[in-house]
C-alpha positions in Angstrom: -6.7 -9.5 12.2 -3.1 -10.0 13.3 -2.5 -8.8 16.9 -0.1 -6.1 15.6 -2.6 -4.8 13.0 -5.7 -2.7 13.8 -8.0 -0.2 12.2 -6.5 3.2 12.1 -7.7 5.9 14.5 -7.8 9.6 14.0 -5.0 10.0 16.5 -2.7 7.7 14.4 -2.7 10.0 11.4 0.4 12.1 12.3 2.3 8.9 13.1 1.3 7.5 9.7 2.9 10.6 8.1 6.1 9.9 10.0 6.1 6.3 8.8 5.8 7.5 5.2 8.6 10.1 5.6 11.0 7.5 7.2 10.2 4.8 4.6 10.3 7.4 1.7 13.9 8.3 2.7 15.1 4.9 1.6 14.5 5.9 -2.0 17.5 8.2 -1.8 19.6 5.1 -1.4 18.6 4.0 -4.9 19.0 7.4 -6.6 15.3 8.3 -6.4 15.8 11.6 -4.5 12.5 13.1 -5.8 10.6 10.2 -4.2 12.5 10.5 -1.0 11.7 14.2 -0.8 8.0 13.8 -1.6 5.5 14.9 1.0 3.5 12.3 2.8 -0.3 12.1 2.4 -2.0 15.1 4.0 -3.8 14.7 7.3 -7.1 15.4 5.4 -6.4 12.6 2.9 -5.5 10.2 5.6 -8.6 11.2 7.6 -10.8 10.4 4.6 -9.4 6.9 4.5 -9.7 6.5 8.3 -13.3 7.8 8.4 -14.3 5.4 5.6 -12.8 2.3 7.2 -10.1 1.9 4.6 -7.0 2.5 6.7 -5.1 0.1 9.0 -2.0 0.4 11.0 0.6 -2.1 12.1 1.6 -1.2 15.7 4.5 -1.8 18.0 4.2 -3.1 21.6 3.2 0.4 22.7 0.4 0.6 20.1 2.3 3.2 18.1 1.9 2.8 14.3 5.0 1.5 12.5 3.3 0.6 9.3 0.1 1.4 7.5 -2.3 0.4 4.7 -4.7 2.5 2.6 -7.3 0.8 0.3 -9.3 2.2 -2.6 -11.8 0.4 -4.9 -10.5 0.6 -8.5 -12.2 -1.1 -11.4 -14.2 -3.1 -8.8 -11.0 -4.5 -7.1 -9.5 -3.7 -3.8 -6.6 -1.4 -4.7 -3.7 -1.1 -2.4 -3.2 2.7 -2.6 -0.4 2.5 -0.1 1.3 0.0 2.1 4.3 1.2 4.0 6.4 0.0 6.9 8.9 2.1 8.9 12.5 0.9 8.0 13.2 0.2 11.7 10.4 -2.4 11.6 10.9 -3.8 8.1 11.6 -7.4 7.3 9.5 -8.8 10.1 6.4 -9.7 8.1 4.5 -6.5 8.8 4.0 -5.6 5.1 2.7 -9.1 4.4 0.3 -8.9 7.4 -1.0 -5.6 6.1 -1.5 -7.1 2.7 -3.3 -10.0 4.3 -5.7 -7.5 6.0 -6.2 -6.0 2.5 -7.1 -9.4 1.2 -9.5 -10.1 4.0 -11.2 -6.7 3.4 -11.4 -7.5 -0.3 -13.0 -10.9 0.4 -15.5 -9.5 2.9 -16.3 -6.8 0.3 -16.9 -9.3 -2.5 -13.8 -8.2 -4.4 -12.0 -10.8 -6.5 -8.6 -9.3 -6.7 -6.0 -6.9 -5.1 -4.3 -4.5 -7.4 -1.5 -2.0 -6.9 0.9 0.1 -8.8 4.6 0.3 -7.9 8.2 0.8 -9.0 9.3 -2.1 -11.3 12.9 -2.2 -10.3 13.0 -1.3 -6.6 13.7 -4.4 -4.5 11.1 -3.6 -1.8 8.5 -2.8 -4.5 7.6 -5.0 -7.5 10.1 -7.8 -6.7 8.7 -8.0 -3.1 5.1 -8.1 -4.3 6.0 -10.9 -6.8 7.3 -12.9 -3.9 3.9 -12.4 -2.2 2.0 -13.8 -5.3 1.3 -10.6 -7.2 2.0 -10.5 -11.0 2.4 -7.8 -13.5 -0.8 -6.9 -15.4 -0.9 -7.0 -19.1 -2.0 -3.7 -20.8 -5.4 -5.2 -21.7 -6.0 -6.2 -18.1 -5.7 -2.6 -16.9 -9.1 -1.1 -16.5 -10.1 2.5 -17.1 -10.0 3.5 -13.4 -6.5 1.9 -12.9 -5.4 3.6 -16.1 -6.6 6.9 -14.6 -4.6 6.2 -11.4 -1.5 5.7 -13.6 -2.1 9.0 -15.4 -2.3 10.8 -12.0 0.9 9.1 -10.9 2.7 10.1 -14.1 1.5 13.7 -13.6 3.0 13.6 -10.2 6.4 12.5 -11.7 6.4 8.9 -10.7 7.0 7.7 -14.2 10.5 9.0 -14.2 11.3 5.4 -13.1 9.7 2.3 -14.6 6.4 1.4 -13.0 4.0 -1.6 -13.2 0.4 -2.4 -12.3 0.1 -5.6 -10.4 -2.7 -8.0 -9.4 -3.3 -10.9 -7.1 -6.5 -12.9 -7.0 -8.2 -12.9 -3.6 -8.0 -16.5 -2.3 -11.3 -18.3 -1.9 -10.6 -18.6 1.7 -8.9 -15.5 3.0 -6.4 -15.7 5.9 -8.1 -15.8 9.2 -7.6 -12.7 11.3 
């Protein structure tokens, strides 16, 4: 695991919420005020990920979380429920490192792919993931569980902007961490 990424601890959960609020505020700069104003995951939701070993943080030199990753299993794949980096720490490879951790977890868990859902036209969303090797899924590739994720997202109002489901195969040899 990269030196700046570690498994999330219970005491990190409030900091994770702060990272989400700070990163979410960027959506106001692209006219997505409803996303910018959305609440971060609850402490209970974050605690569930943390207790189940599906939450990681990218930390600064004081071991304070400045990014985080949450993983689910959807249609048998490792699904990136959330990967977020505080804007003050963005563009330094932290998001990529967190996704590398997701891939290592997927490989260790016998998963063959990473999936995620994201905004199609927001530069730090789908275009970013495409640069990291993800591709848009065709409708026939989207399984029942991922379809259900998209239905929940739509019910939450996320479909007010174009969204895509994306996939990246887990490399045969995952990055060494």
